[in-house]
SEBADO-685748 format. One record per residue (C-alpha): residue number from 1; residue in one letter; x, y, z. Coordinates in steps of 0.2 Angstrom, whole numbers, plus 5000, padded with zeros to 4 digits. Layout:
N
<atom><pos>NUM</pos><code>a</code><u>X</u><v>Y</v><w>Z</w></atom>
...
END
This chain:
272
<atom><pos>1</pos><code>x</code><u>4752</u><v>5403</v><w>4863</w></atom>
<atom><pos>2</pos><code>x</code><u>4740</u><v>5401</v><w>4877</w></atom>
<atom><pos>3</pos><code>x</code><u>4748</u><v>5394</v><w>4893</w></atom>
<atom><pos>4</pos><code>x</code><u>4734</u><v>5397</v><w>4905</w></atom>
<atom><pos>5</pos><code>x</code><u>4726</u><v>5382</v><w>4914</w></atom>
<atom><pos>6</pos><code>x</code><u>4741</u><v>5371</v><w>4912</w></atom>
<atom><pos>7</pos><code>x</code><u>4739</u><v>5368</v><w>4893</w></atom>
<atom><pos>8</pos><code>x</code><u>4747</u><v>5376</v><w>4878</w></atom>
<atom><pos>9</pos><code>x</code><u>4740</u><v>5380</v><w>4861</w></atom>
<atom><pos>10</pos><code>x</code><u>4753</u><v>5384</v><w>4847</w></atom>
<atom><pos>11</pos><code>x</code><u>4746</u><v>5391</v><w>4831</w></atom>
<atom><pos>12</pos><code>x</code><u>4729</u><v>5386</v><w>4834</w></atom>
<atom><pos>13</pos><code>x</code><u>4712</u><v>5393</v><w>4840</w></atom>
<atom><pos>14</pos><code>x</code><u>4703</u><v>5386</v><w>4855</w></atom>
<atom><pos>15</pos><code>x</code><u>4684</u><v>5389</v><w>4853</w></atom>
<atom><pos>16</pos><code>x</code><u>4674</u><v>5388</v><w>4869</w></atom>
<atom><pos>17</pos><code>x</code><u>4657</u><v>5392</v><w>4876</w></atom>
<atom><pos>18</pos><code>x</code><u>4648</u><v>5383</v><w>4862</w></atom>
<atom><pos>19</pos><code>x</code><u>4657</u><v>5393</v><w>4848</w></atom>
<atom><pos>20</pos><code>x</code><u>4659</u><v>5383</v><w>4833</w></atom>
<atom><pos>21</pos><code>x</code><u>4663</u><v>5396</v><w>4820</w></atom>
<atom><pos>22</pos><code>x</code><u>4676</u><v>5410</v><w>4820</w></atom>
<atom><pos>23</pos><code>x</code><u>4670</u><v>5427</v><w>4815</w></atom>
<atom><pos>24</pos><code>x</code><u>4686</u><v>5433</v><w>4805</w></atom>
<atom><pos>25</pos><code>x</code><u>4683</u><v>5452</v><w>4806</w></atom>
<atom><pos>26</pos><code>x</code><u>4681</u><v>5451</v><w>4825</w></atom>
<atom><pos>27</pos><code>x</code><u>4696</u><v>5440</v><w>4826</w></atom>
<atom><pos>28</pos><code>x</code><u>4707</u><v>5451</v><w>4816</w></atom>
<atom><pos>29</pos><code>x</code><u>4702</u><v>5467</v><w>4826</w></atom>
<atom><pos>30</pos><code>x</code><u>4705</u><v>5457</v><w>4842</w></atom>
<atom><pos>31</pos><code>x</code><u>4723</u><v>5451</v><w>4836</w></atom>
<atom><pos>32</pos><code>x</code><u>4727</u><v>5469</v><w>4831</w></atom>
<atom><pos>33</pos><code>x</code><u>4722</u><v>5476</v><w>4848</w></atom>
<atom><pos>34</pos><code>x</code><u>4731</u><v>5462</v><w>4856</w></atom>
<atom><pos>35</pos><code>x</code><u>4747</u><v>5466</v><w>4847</w></atom>
<atom><pos>36</pos><code>x</code><u>4746</u><v>5484</v><w>4852</w></atom>
<atom><pos>37</pos><code>x</code><u>4743</u><v>5479</v><w>4871</w></atom>
<atom><pos>38</pos><code>x</code><u>4757</u><v>5466</v><w>4872</w></atom>
<atom><pos>39</pos><code>x</code><u>4770</u><v>5478</v><w>4864</w></atom>
<atom><pos>40</pos><code>x</code><u>4765</u><v>5495</v><w>4868</w></atom>
<atom><pos>41</pos><code>x</code><u>4782</u><v>5503</v><w>4871</w></atom>
<atom><pos>42</pos><code>x</code><u>4794</u><v>5495</v><w>4858</w></atom>
<atom><pos>43</pos><code>x</code><u>4782</u><v>5494</v><w>4843</w></atom>
<atom><pos>44</pos><code>x</code><u>4772</u><v>5507</v><w>4834</w></atom>
<atom><pos>45</pos><code>x</code><u>4756</u><v>5500</v><w>4826</w></atom>
<atom><pos>46</pos><code>x</code><u>4749</u><v>5509</v><w>4812</w></atom>
<atom><pos>47</pos><code>x</code><u>4738</u><v>5507</v><w>4797</w></atom>
<atom><pos>48</pos><code>x</code><u>4743</u><v>5516</v><w>4782</w></atom>
<atom><pos>49</pos><code>x</code><u>4733</u><v>5531</v><w>4777</w></atom>
<atom><pos>50</pos><code>x</code><u>4726</u><v>5531</v><w>4759</w></atom>
<atom><pos>51</pos><code>x</code><u>4739</u><v>5544</v><w>4754</w></atom>
<atom><pos>52</pos><code>x</code><u>4753</u><v>5532</v><w>4759</w></atom>
<atom><pos>53</pos><code>x</code><u>4745</u><v>5518</v><w>4750</w></atom>
<atom><pos>54</pos><code>x</code><u>4745</u><v>5528</v><w>4734</w></atom>
<atom><pos>55</pos><code>x</code><u>4763</u><v>5532</v><w>4735</w></atom>
<atom><pos>56</pos><code>x</code><u>4768</u><v>5514</v><w>4739</w></atom>
<atom><pos>57</pos><code>x</code><u>4757</u><v>5507</v><w>4724</w></atom>
<atom><pos>58</pos><code>x</code><u>4766</u><v>5519</v><w>4713</w></atom>
<atom><pos>59</pos><code>x</code><u>4783</u><v>5511</v><w>4716</w></atom>
<atom><pos>60</pos><code>x</code><u>4782</u><v>5498</v><w>4730</w></atom>
<atom><pos>61</pos><code>x</code><u>4800</u><v>5493</v><w>4730</w></atom>
<atom><pos>62</pos><code>x</code><u>4807</u><v>5511</v><w>4732</w></atom>
<atom><pos>63</pos><code>x</code><u>4794</u><v>5517</v><w>4744</w></atom>
<atom><pos>64</pos><code>x</code><u>4796</u><v>5502</v><w>4756</w></atom>
<atom><pos>65</pos><code>x</code><u>4814</u><v>5503</v><w>4756</w></atom>
<atom><pos>66</pos><code>x</code><u>4813</u><v>5522</v><w>4760</w></atom>
<atom><pos>67</pos><code>x</code><u>4800</u><v>5520</v><w>4774</w></atom>
<atom><pos>68</pos><code>x</code><u>4804</u><v>5503</v><w>4783</w></atom>
<atom><pos>69</pos><code>x</code><u>4819</u><v>5493</v><w>4789</w></atom>
<atom><pos>70</pos><code>x</code><u>4811</u><v>5477</v><w>4784</w></atom>
<atom><pos>71</pos><code>x</code><u>4796</u><v>5473</v><w>4773</w></atom>
<atom><pos>72</pos><code>x</code><u>4786</u><v>5457</v><w>4773</w></atom>
<atom><pos>73</pos><code>x</code><u>4775</u><v>5454</v><w>4757</w></atom>
<atom><pos>74</pos><code>x</code><u>4759</u><v>5445</v><w>4762</w></atom>
<atom><pos>75</pos><code>x</code><u>4746</u><v>5453</v><w>4751</w></atom>
<atom><pos>76</pos><code>x</code><u>4741</u><v>5436</v><w>4744</w></atom>
<atom><pos>77</pos><code>x</code><u>4735</u><v>5435</v><w>4725</w></atom>
<atom><pos>78</pos><code>x</code><u>4739</u><v>5454</v><w>4724</w></atom>
<atom><pos>79</pos><code>x</code><u>4758</u><v>5450</v><w>4724</w></atom>
<atom><pos>80</pos><code>x</code><u>4756</u><v>5441</v><w>4707</w></atom>
<atom><pos>81</pos><code>x</code><u>4741</u><v>5451</v><w>4700</w></atom>
<atom><pos>82</pos><code>x</code><u>4749</u><v>5468</v><w>4702</w></atom>
<atom><pos>83</pos><code>x</code><u>4766</u><v>5461</v><w>4698</w></atom>
<atom><pos>84</pos><code>x</code><u>4773</u><v>5468</v><w>4715</w></atom>
<atom><pos>85</pos><code>x</code><u>4786</u><v>5454</v><w>4717</w></atom>
<atom><pos>86</pos><code>x</code><u>4793</u><v>5455</v><w>4699</w></atom>
<atom><pos>87</pos><code>x</code><u>4796</u><v>5473</v><w>4701</w></atom>
<atom><pos>88</pos><code>x</code><u>4804</u><v>5471</v><w>4718</w></atom>
<atom><pos>89</pos><code>x</code><u>4816</u><v>5457</v><w>4714</w></atom>
<atom><pos>90</pos><code>x</code><u>4831</u><v>5458</v><w>4704</w></atom>
<atom><pos>91</pos><code>x</code><u>4827</u><v>5457</v><w>4685</w></atom>
<atom><pos>92</pos><code>x</code><u>4838</u><v>5442</v><w>4683</w></atom>
<atom><pos>93</pos><code>x</code><u>4830</u><v>5433</v><w>4698</w></atom>
<atom><pos>94</pos><code>x</code><u>4811</u><v>5436</v><w>4693</w></atom>
<atom><pos>95</pos><code>x</code><u>4810</u><v>5420</v><w>4684</w></atom>
<atom><pos>96</pos><code>x</code><u>4814</u><v>5412</v><w>4701</w></atom>
<atom><pos>97</pos><code>x</code><u>4797</u><v>5417</v><w>4709</w></atom>
<atom><pos>98</pos><code>x</code><u>4788</u><v>5403</v><w>4717</w></atom>
<atom><pos>99</pos><code>x</code><u>4776</u><v>5395</v><w>4704</w></atom>
<atom><pos>100</pos><code>x</code><u>4758</u><v>5396</v><w>4710</w></atom>
<atom><pos>101</pos><code>x</code><u>4741</u><v>5395</v><w>4704</w></atom>
<atom><pos>102</pos><code>x</code><u>4728</u><v>5409</v><w>4707</w></atom>
<atom><pos>103</pos><code>x</code><u>4711</u><v>5402</v><w>4711</w></atom>
<atom><pos>104</pos><code>x</code><u>4695</u><v>5412</v><w>4711</w></atom>
<atom><pos>105</pos><code>x</code><u>4682</u><v>5407</v><w>4724</w></atom>
<atom><pos>106</pos><code>x</code><u>4664</u><v>5413</v><w>4725</w></atom>
<atom><pos>107</pos><code>x</code><u>4652</u><v>5409</v><w>4739</w></atom>
<atom><pos>108</pos><code>x</code><u>4634</u><v>5411</v><w>4742</w></atom>
<atom><pos>109</pos><code>x</code><u>4626</u><v>5421</v><w>4758</w></atom>
<atom><pos>110</pos><code>x</code><u>4609</u><v>5413</v><w>4759</w></atom>
<atom><pos>111</pos><code>x</code><u>4594</u><v>5419</v><w>4768</w></atom>
<atom><pos>112</pos><code>x</code><u>4584</u><v>5405</v><w>4775</w></atom>
<atom><pos>113</pos><code>x</code><u>4565</u><v>5403</v><w>4779</w></atom>
<atom><pos>114</pos><code>x</code><u>4561</u><v>5409</v><w>4796</w></atom>
<atom><pos>115</pos><code>x</code><u>4558</u><v>5425</v><w>4805</w></atom>
<atom><pos>116</pos><code>x</code><u>4562</u><v>5434</v><w>4821</w></atom>
<atom><pos>117</pos><code>x</code><u>4550</u><v>5423</v><w>4831</w></atom>
<atom><pos>118</pos><code>x</code><u>4554</u><v>5407</v><w>4822</w></atom>
<atom><pos>119</pos><code>x</code><u>4571</u><v>5400</v><w>4817</w></atom>
<atom><pos>120</pos><code>x</code><u>4574</u><v>5389</v><w>4803</w></atom>
<atom><pos>121</pos><code>x</code><u>4581</u><v>5372</v><w>4807</w></atom>
<atom><pos>122</pos><code>x</code><u>4598</u><v>5373</v><w>4816</w></atom>
<atom><pos>123</pos><code>x</code><u>4613</u><v>5375</v><w>4805</w></atom>
<atom><pos>124</pos><code>x</code><u>4629</u><v>5369</v><w>4811</w></atom>
<atom><pos>125</pos><code>x</code><u>4645</u><v>5372</v><w>4802</w></atom>
<atom><pos>126</pos><code>x</code><u>4651</u><v>5359</v><w>4790</w></atom>
<atom><pos>127</pos><code>x</code><u>4668</u><v>5357</v><w>4782</w></atom>
<atom><pos>128</pos><code>x</code><u>4671</u><v>5344</v><w>4769</w></atom>
<atom><pos>129</pos><code>x</code><u>4680</u><v>5350</v><w>4754</w></atom>
<atom><pos>130</pos><code>x</code><u>4668</u><v>5365</v><w>4753</w></atom>
<atom><pos>131</pos><code>x</code><u>4659</u><v>5373</v><w>4768</w></atom>
<atom><pos>132</pos><code>x</code><u>4643</u><v>5379</v><w>4775</w></atom>
<atom><pos>133</pos><code>x</code><u>4643</u><v>5391</v><w>4790</w></atom>
<atom><pos>134</pos><code>x</code><u>4630</u><v>5401</v><w>4800</w></atom>
<atom><pos>135</pos><code>x</code><u>4634</u><v>5420</v><w>4800</w></atom>
<atom><pos>136</pos><code>x</code><u>4630</u><v>5433</v><w>4814</w></atom>
<atom><pos>137</pos><code>x</code><u>4613</u><v>5436</v><w>4806</w></atom>
<atom><pos>138</pos><code>x</code><u>4598</u><v>5426</v><w>4810</w></atom>
<atom><pos>139</pos><code>x</code><u>4593</u><v>5413</v><w>4797</w></atom>
<atom><pos>140</pos><code>x</code><u>4608</u><v>5417</v><w>4787</w></atom>
<atom><pos>141</pos><code>x</code><u>4621</u><v>5405</v><w>4780</w></atom>
<atom><pos>142</pos><code>x</code><u>4637</u><v>5406</v><w>4770</w></atom>
<atom><pos>143</pos><code>x</code><u>4640</u><v>5392</v><w>4757</w></atom>
<atom><pos>144</pos><code>x</code><u>4655</u><v>5390</v><w>4746</w></atom>
<atom><pos>145</pos><code>x</code><u>4666</u><v>5390</v><w>4738</w></atom>
<atom><pos>146</pos><code>x</code><u>4668</u><v>5388</v><w>4719</w></atom>
<atom><pos>147</pos><code>x</code><u>4686</u><v>5383</v><w>4712</w></atom>
<atom><pos>148</pos><code>x</code><u>4688</u><v>5393</v><w>4697</w></atom>
<atom><pos>149</pos><code>x</code><u>4705</u><v>5392</v><w>4688</w></atom>
<atom><pos>150</pos><code>x</code><u>4701</u><v>5401</v><w>4672</w></atom>
<atom><pos>151</pos><code>x</code><u>4694</u><v>5418</v><w>4668</w></atom>
<atom><pos>152</pos><code>x</code><u>4680</u><v>5424</v><w>4665</w></atom>
<atom><pos>153</pos><code>x</code><u>4672</u><v>5421</v><w>4682</w></atom>
<atom><pos>154</pos><code>x</code><u>4657</u><v>5411</v><w>4684</w></atom>
<atom><pos>155</pos><code>x</code><u>4640</u><v>5421</v><w>4683</w></atom>
<atom><pos>156</pos><code>x</code><u>4629</u><v>5422</v><w>4699</w></atom>
<atom><pos>157</pos><code>x</code><u>4617</u><v>5409</v><w>4691</w></atom>
<atom><pos>158</pos><code>x</code><u>4632</u><v>5397</v><w>4688</w></atom>
<atom><pos>159</pos><code>x</code><u>4639</u><v>5400</v><w>4705</w></atom>
<atom><pos>160</pos><code>x</code><u>4622</u><v>5395</v><w>4713</w></atom>
<atom><pos>161</pos><code>x</code><u>4620</u><v>5380</v><w>4701</w></atom>
<atom><pos>162</pos><code>x</code><u>4638</u><v>5373</v><w>4704</w></atom>
<atom><pos>163</pos><code>x</code><u>4637</u><v>5374</v><w>4723</w></atom>
<atom><pos>164</pos><code>x</code><u>4619</u><v>5367</v><w>4724</w></atom>
<atom><pos>165</pos><code>x</code><u>4624</u><v>5352</v><w>4712</w></atom>
<atom><pos>166</pos><code>x</code><u>4640</u><v>5349</v><w>4720</w></atom>
<atom><pos>167</pos><code>x</code><u>4643</u><v>5332</v><w>4730</w></atom>
<atom><pos>168</pos><code>x</code><u>4645</u><v>5342</v><w>4745</w></atom>
<atom><pos>169</pos><code>x</code><u>4626</u><v>5347</v><w>4744</w></atom>
<atom><pos>170</pos><code>x</code><u>4622</u><v>5329</v><w>4751</w></atom>
<atom><pos>171</pos><code>x</code><u>4629</u><v>5335</v><w>4767</w></atom>
<atom><pos>172</pos><code>x</code><u>4618</u><v>5350</v><w>4769</w></atom>
<atom><pos>173</pos><code>x</code><u>4601</u><v>5345</v><w>4761</w></atom>
<atom><pos>174</pos><code>x</code><u>4592</u><v>5354</v><w>4775</w></atom>
<atom><pos>175</pos><code>x</code><u>4600</u><v>5371</v><w>4770</w></atom>
<atom><pos>176</pos><code>x</code><u>4595</u><v>5370</v><w>4752</w></atom>
<atom><pos>177</pos><code>x</code><u>4577</u><v>5365</v><w>4757</w></atom>
<atom><pos>178</pos><code>x</code><u>4575</u><v>5381</v><w>4766</w></atom>
<atom><pos>179</pos><code>x</code><u>4583</u><v>5393</v><w>4755</w></atom>
<atom><pos>180</pos><code>x</code><u>4572</u><v>5409</v><w>4753</w></atom>
<atom><pos>181</pos><code>x</code><u>4585</u><v>5419</v><w>4743</w></atom>
<atom><pos>182</pos><code>x</code><u>4602</u><v>5424</v><w>4739</w></atom>
<atom><pos>183</pos><code>x</code><u>4607</u><v>5438</v><w>4750</w></atom>
<atom><pos>184</pos><code>x</code><u>4624</u><v>5441</v><w>4740</w></atom>
<atom><pos>185</pos><code>x</code><u>4638</u><v>5433</v><w>4732</w></atom>
<atom><pos>186</pos><code>x</code><u>4656</u><v>5435</v><w>4739</w></atom>
<atom><pos>187</pos><code>x</code><u>4672</u><v>5432</v><w>4729</w></atom>
<atom><pos>188</pos><code>x</code><u>4690</u><v>5431</v><w>4732</w></atom>
<atom><pos>189</pos><code>x</code><u>4706</u><v>5425</v><w>4724</w></atom>
<atom><pos>190</pos><code>x</code><u>4719</u><v>5414</v><w>4734</w></atom>
<atom><pos>191</pos><code>x</code><u>4737</u><v>5409</v><w>4731</w></atom>
<atom><pos>192</pos><code>x</code><u>4737</u><v>5390</v><w>4729</w></atom>
<atom><pos>193</pos><code>x</code><u>4755</u><v>5382</v><w>4730</w></atom>
<atom><pos>194</pos><code>x</code><u>4761</u><v>5367</v><w>4723</w></atom>
<atom><pos>195</pos><code>x</code><u>4756</u><v>5351</v><w>4732</w></atom>
<atom><pos>196</pos><code>x</code><u>4770</u><v>5340</v><w>4740</w></atom>
<atom><pos>197</pos><code>x</code><u>4771</u><v>5325</v><w>4752</w></atom>
<atom><pos>198</pos><code>x</code><u>4766</u><v>5337</v><w>4766</w></atom>
<atom><pos>199</pos><code>x</code><u>4751</u><v>5344</v><w>4756</w></atom>
<atom><pos>200</pos><code>x</code><u>4751</u><v>5362</v><w>4751</w></atom>
<atom><pos>201</pos><code>x</code><u>4763</u><v>5373</v><w>4762</w></atom>
<atom><pos>202</pos><code>x</code><u>4765</u><v>5392</v><w>4763</w></atom>
<atom><pos>203</pos><code>x</code><u>4779</u><v>5402</v><w>4755</w></atom>
<atom><pos>204</pos><code>x</code><u>4790</u><v>5409</v><w>4769</w></atom>
<atom><pos>205</pos><code>x</code><u>4807</u><v>5417</v><w>4767</w></atom>
<atom><pos>206</pos><code>x</code><u>4818</u><v>5430</v><w>4760</w></atom>
<atom><pos>207</pos><code>x</code><u>4817</u><v>5437</v><w>4743</w></atom>
<atom><pos>208</pos><code>x</code><u>4831</u><v>5447</v><w>4734</w></atom>
<atom><pos>209</pos><code>x</code><u>4828</u><v>5466</v><w>4730</w></atom>
<atom><pos>210</pos><code>x</code><u>4836</u><v>5474</v><w>4716</w></atom>
<atom><pos>211</pos><code>x</code><u>4850</u><v>5482</v><w>4726</w></atom>
<atom><pos>212</pos><code>x</code><u>4854</u><v>5467</v><w>4737</w></atom>
<atom><pos>213</pos><code>x</code><u>4870</u><v>5458</v><w>4738</w></atom>
<atom><pos>214</pos><code>x</code><u>4873</u><v>5443</v><w>4727</w></atom>
<atom><pos>215</pos><code>x</code><u>4867</u><v>5430</v><w>4739</w></atom>
<atom><pos>216</pos><code>x</code><u>4853</u><v>5440</v><w>4747</w></atom>
<atom><pos>217</pos><code>x</code><u>4857</u><v>5435</v><w>4764</w></atom>
<atom><pos>218</pos><code>x</code><u>4856</u><v>5454</v><w>4770</w></atom>
<atom><pos>219</pos><code>x</code><u>4840</u><v>5457</v><w>4761</w></atom>
<atom><pos>220</pos><code>x</code><u>4827</u><v>5467</v><w>4771</w></atom>
<atom><pos>221</pos><code>x</code><u>4812</u><v>5460</v><w>4760</w></atom>
<atom><pos>222</pos><code>x</code><u>4803</u><v>5444</v><w>4765</w></atom>
<atom><pos>223</pos><code>x</code><u>4788</u><v>5435</v><w>4759</w></atom>
<atom><pos>224</pos><code>x</code><u>4773</u><v>5426</v><w>4768</w></atom>
<atom><pos>225</pos><code>x</code><u>4760</u><v>5420</v><w>4757</w></atom>
<atom><pos>226</pos><code>x</code><u>4751</u><v>5405</v><w>4749</w></atom>
<atom><pos>227</pos><code>x</code><u>4742</u><v>5400</v><w>4765</w></atom>
<atom><pos>228</pos><code>x</code><u>4727</u><v>5394</v><w>4754</w></atom>
<atom><pos>229</pos><code>x</code><u>4713</u><v>5389</v><w>4764</w></atom>
<atom><pos>230</pos><code>x</code><u>4722</u><v>5385</v><w>4780</w></atom>
<atom><pos>231</pos><code>x</code><u>4727</u><v>5403</v><w>4784</w></atom>
<atom><pos>232</pos><code>x</code><u>4719</u><v>5402</v><w>4802</w></atom>
<atom><pos>233</pos><code>x</code><u>4731</u><v>5388</v><w>4806</w></atom>
<atom><pos>234</pos><code>x</code><u>4747</u><v>5393</v><w>4797</w></atom>
<atom><pos>235</pos><code>x</code><u>4746</u><v>5412</v><w>4801</w></atom>
<atom><pos>236</pos><code>x</code><u>4749</u><v>5409</v><w>4820</w></atom>
<atom><pos>237</pos><code>x</code><u>4763</u><v>5395</v><w>4817</w></atom>
<atom><pos>238</pos><code>x</code><u>4773</u><v>5402</v><w>4803</w></atom>
<atom><pos>239</pos><code>x</code><u>4770</u><v>5420</v><w>4808</w></atom>
<atom><pos>240</pos><code>x</code><u>4779</u><v>5416</v><w>4824</w></atom>
<atom><pos>241</pos><code>x</code><u>4793</u><v>5407</v><w>4815</w></atom>
<atom><pos>242</pos><code>x</code><u>4794</u><v>5421</v><w>4802</w></atom>
<atom><pos>243</pos><code>x</code><u>4796</u><v>5436</v><w>4815</w></atom>
<atom><pos>244</pos><code>x</code><u>4809</u><v>5426</v><w>4825</w></atom>
<atom><pos>245</pos><code>x</code><u>4819</u><v>5424</v><w>4809</w></atom>
<atom><pos>246</pos><code>x</code><u>4818</u><v>5443</v><w>4805</w></atom>
<atom><pos>247</pos><code>x</code><u>4823</u><v>5448</v><w>4822</w></atom>
<atom><pos>248</pos><code>x</code><u>4837</u><v>5436</v><w>4823</w></atom>
<atom><pos>249</pos><code>x</code><u>4844</u><v>5445</v><w>4808</w></atom>
<atom><pos>250</pos><code>x</code><u>4853</u><v>5430</v><w>4801</w></atom>
<atom><pos>251</pos><code>x</code><u>4843</u><v>5427</v><w>4785</w></atom>
<atom><pos>252</pos><code>x</code><u>4832</u><v>5413</v><w>4781</w></atom>
<atom><pos>253</pos><code>x</code><u>4844</u><v>5399</v><w>4782</w></atom>
<atom><pos>254</pos><code>x</code><u>4844</u><v>5396</v><w>4800</w></atom>
<atom><pos>255</pos><code>x</code><u>4825</u><v>5396</v><w>4799</w></atom>
<atom><pos>256</pos><code>x</code><u>4825</u><v>5382</v><w>4785</w></atom>
<atom><pos>257</pos><code>x</code><u>4837</u><v>5372</v><w>4796</w></atom>
<atom><pos>258</pos><code>x</code><u>4825</u><v>5371</v><w>4810</w></atom>
<atom><pos>259</pos><code>x</code><u>4810</u><v>5369</v><w>4799</w></atom>
<atom><pos>260</pos><code>x</code><u>4816</u><v>5361</v><w>4783</w></atom>
<atom><pos>261</pos><code>x</code><u>4799</u><v>5359</v><w>4775</w></atom>
<atom><pos>262</pos><code>x</code><u>4797</u><v>5377</v><w>4774</w></atom>
<atom><pos>263</pos><code>x</code><u>4812</u><v>5377</v><w>4761</w></atom>
<atom><pos>264</pos><code>x</code><u>4802</u><v>5368</v><w>4748</w></atom>
<atom><pos>265</pos><code>x</code><u>4800</u><v>5383</v><w>4736</w></atom>
<atom><pos>266</pos><code>x</code><u>4818</u><v>5388</v><w>4736</w></atom>
<atom><pos>267</pos><code>x</code><u>4824</u><v>5370</v><w>4734</w></atom>
<atom><pos>268</pos><code>x</code><u>4812</u><v>5368</v><w>4719</w></atom>
<atom><pos>269</pos><code>x</code><u>4820</u><v>5384</v><w>4712</w></atom>
<atom><pos>270</pos><code>x</code><u>4837</u><v>5377</v><w>4713</w></atom>
<atom><pos>271</pos><code>x</code><u>4832</u><v>5360</v><w>4705</w></atom>
<atom><pos>272</pos><code>x</code><u>4824</u><v>5369</v><w>4690</w></atom>
END
């Protein structure tokens, strides 16, 4: 939240000085540094060493319980791909895992015609189902992404063909007209939650570990995933809500009472 200049921003980003696109690596680095600066005495901020990662990957449930008071699982698709949640939860409750769809997305980083002395026609960011965005490199643009629900992944040729022939291309004809070549293809997998009357909402709340009590109210394991393509909006809003719930120490029920729409996935479990 930014309260300077008599305005407030909650869970959003204010772009200024002509900025139209967020450079995510720079943003995450700045966010990490901001966390360390704002809470220098009460909190120790560490990035796990490679050796620690190996230990936790071998037995995430046991390792996290031994090393941390509270664990928040927010590894996105890896929670399902690596079966981390199923190993972490009580075997009798593993069937209650939120039902999600893992969607692969591939994007093109394109080099456009032009050189250091001559820029190609101005490329403004476009978001309409798919997206096109200039990058930090001159005459360079990111276009994506495919939506792939089944394996195997599309080949590079298929990715190019799908993105070029998609209806979204009608919004960026100037880009395809000046393509000099493909710099590289990026790929990732996101967790897509089920659509409800409020759209697709993230999965936020407690999960029960194998050694927790029967109702899980004292569980030290939480989950925060399924942000989909709205991560830059949802991470600030619901990260704040989640941290308040954890620090309060009363479980996730008070959080759901205040924000009932976040309980969608637990309500669905009970109905099923």
